[in-house]
C-alpha positions in Angstrom: -17.5 121.9 75.1 -20.4 123.1 77.3 -21.0 126.5 75.2 -21.0 124.5 71.9 -24.0 121.7 73.6 -26.2 125.2 74.9 -25.9 127.2 71.6 -26.9 124.5 69.3 -30.1 123.3 72.1 -31.1 127.1 71.9 -30.9 126.7 67.8 -32.9 123.4 67.9 -35.7 125.1 70.4 -35.7 128.0 67.9 -36.2 125.7 65.2 -38.5 122.9 66.4 -40.0 124.1 69.3 -40.1 122.7 72.6 -39.3 118.8 73.5 -41.4 116.9 75.2 -39.0 114.2 75.9 -35.2 113.0 75.8 -33.2 110.9 77.0 -29.2 110.5 77.4 -26.7 107.6 76.3 -23.3 107.4 77.8 -20.5 104.9 75.9 -17.3 104.5 77.3 -14.9 106.9 76.3 -17.1 109.5 74.8 -19.0 112.1 75.8 -22.8 112.0 76.9 -24.8 111.9 73.9 -28.6 113.2 73.9 -31.9 112.7 71.6 -34.7 115.1 71.7 -37.9 114.6 70.8 -40.0 117.6 69.2 -43.6 116.4 68.3 -45.2 118.8 65.4 -49.0 119.2 65.2 -50.8 117.1 62.7 -52.6 118.2 59.6 -55.5 117.0 57.7 -55.1 115.1 54.1 -55.7 117.0 50.7 -58.4 117.7 49.1 -57.9 114.6 46.6 -56.7 112.4 50.1 -53.7 112.0 48.6 -51.3 113.3 51.4 -50.2 111.5 54.4 -52.1 112.9 57.4 -51.4 112.7 61.0 -48.4 114.6 63.2 -44.7 114.5 62.4 -42.1 113.3 65.2 -38.8 114.8 65.1 -35.4 113.6 66.7 -32.5 115.4 67.4 -29.4 114.5 68.7 -27.8 116.8 71.1 -23.6 116.3 72.1 -22.5 114.6 69.1 -20.9 119.0 67.5 -19.6 119.3 70.9 -15.7 118.1 69.4 -14.9 117.9 65.5 -15.2 115.1 63.5 -11.7 114.2 62.1 -10.0 112.4 59.7 -9.3 108.8 60.8 -6.5 109.2 58.1 -4.7 112.4 60.1 -1.8 111.7 62.1 -2.9 114.8 65.0 -6.4 115.5 65.8 -7.1 118.7 65.7 -9.7 120.0 68.9 -10.5 123.0 67.4 -11.1 122.8 63.7 -13.2 120.1 61.4 -16.7 119.9 60.7 -19.1 119.2 63.4 -22.9 118.1 63.0 -26.1 117.2 64.8 -28.2 114.4 63.2 -32.4 114.8 62.2 -34.6 111.9 61.9 -38.6 113.1 61.0 -41.3 110.1 60.8 -44.5 109.9 60.8 -45.9 109.9 64.6 -48.6 107.4 65.8 -47.6 104.6 63.1 -44.5 102.6 64.9 -42.7 102.7 68.3 -40.6 105.2 66.7 -39.2 106.5 70.4 -37.0 103.2 70.1 -35.0 104.6 67.9 -33.7 107.2 70.5 -30.8 105.1 71.3 -29.6 103.7 67.4 -29.3 107.3 66.9 -27.2 107.5 70.1 -25.0 105.2 68.9 -24.8 107.1 65.0 -23.8 110.5 66.8 -21.2 108.8 68.9 -19.6 106.9 66.0 -17.3 109.8 65.0 -15.6 109.8 68.6 -15.5 106.2 68.7 -15.1 105.0 65.5 -13.5 108.0 63.8 -16.2 108.3 61.1 -16.5 111.8 60.0 -20.3 112.2 58.8 -21.3 113.6 56.0 -24.0 114.5 53.3 -24.8 111.6 50.9 -23.2 108.9 53.5 -24.5 106.0 54.8 -24.8 105.1 58.3 -26.0 101.2 59.1 -26.7 100.1 63.0 -27.0 96.8 62.3 -30.4 96.2 63.5 -33.8 97.6 63.1 -34.2 101.3 64.1 -37.2 100.5 66.0 -39.3 97.0 67.0 -40.5 96.3 63.4 -38.9 98.5 61.6 -37.9 97.5 58.0 -34.6 99.8 58.0 -31.4 99.3 59.9 -29.3 102.2 57.8 -30.0 105.5 57.7 -28.8 107.7 54.4 -27.5 111.1 55.4 -28.8 114.3 53.4 -28.4 117.9 53.1 -28.4 120.3 55.6 -29.6 123.9 55.9 -33.4 122.4 55.8 -35.4 122.3 58.7 -32.4 124.0 61.3 -30.1 126.2 59.9 -26.3 125.4 60.5 -25.3 127.2 63.4 -21.8 129.6 63.2 -19.2 129.6 66.0 -16.4 131.5 66.4 -13.5 131.0 64.5 -11.7 128.9 63.9 -14.5 126.6 64.7 -16.6 125.5 61.8 -20.5 125.6 62.0 -22.8 123.3 63.3 -24.7 121.6 60.6 -28.1 119.6 60.8 -28.2 116.7 58.8 -31.4 115.1 57.8 -31.6 111.0 57.8 -33.1 109.2 55.8 -34.1 105.3 56.8 -33.4 102.9 54.1 -34.5 99.4 53.6 -31.4 96.9 52.9 -32.5 96.4 49.1 -32.2 100.4 48.8 -29.0 100.5 50.7 -27.7 97.9 48.7 -28.9 100.0 45.1 -27.6 102.7 46.4 -24.1 101.3 46.7 -24.0 100.8 43.7 -26.0 104.0 42.0 -24.7 106.7 44.0 -27.1 108.6 46.9 -28.6 111.6 43.9 -29.4 108.1 42.1 -31.7 107.0 44.9 -33.4 110.4 46.0 -34.4 110.6 42.4 -36.1 106.9 43.0 -38.2 108.3 46.0 -38.9 111.7 44.1 -39.9 109.7 40.8 -42.3 107.4 42.8 -43.3 109.5 44.9 -41.8 107.7 48.5 -42.8 109.2 52.0 -39.6 108.5 53.5 -41.0 110.0 56.7 -43.5 106.5 56.9 -42.1 104.0 59.1 -43.9 101.3 57.6 -43.0 102.0 54.1 -41.6 99.4 51.5 -38.9 99.8 50.0 -39.0 101.9 46.4 -39.2 99.8 43.1 -35.7 99.7 42.3 -36.0 98.2 38.7 -36.5 99.0 35.4 
């Protein structure tokens, strides 16, 4: 719905600033999905030089929330009720050709319409190919909403639009997460100081 799309874009601009690029992708039988790019000014390293430096760039989908996600087992799809979401990916700029992630993100955003997928925190989403040229990641872990962009309330009976962060996973991390769960992987990343925004990072140690 146009009103939802417009309100979502307004919320994204309010939280992330003005986008400096956008691309649109249309899949057969689906509504148009756009991906907006939001640059963020860089920051200098801390006094110890331990913190990664450089600007961040954020990619946000627009159009996924135009319709609610429907449980594929439901006999009838409700056109108003059901969870709504958009996807957010944050990476460090200038280290890889991450702008090529636009189509994979659009594919993931279209998956509720195309495949009946309900995207929720803790889920793994796999695109079956590197997220961008040379990327060590082919899948992402869906994080919890409410960080960068607050939920967007919609008039009842519609549910709020939630902005779900995506955390790239290497194939070994994805396999480990399937066995041990999303929380365990988060704890591994935290324990090893993994910068999940680094587009060139290697897998976190998963043994021991």
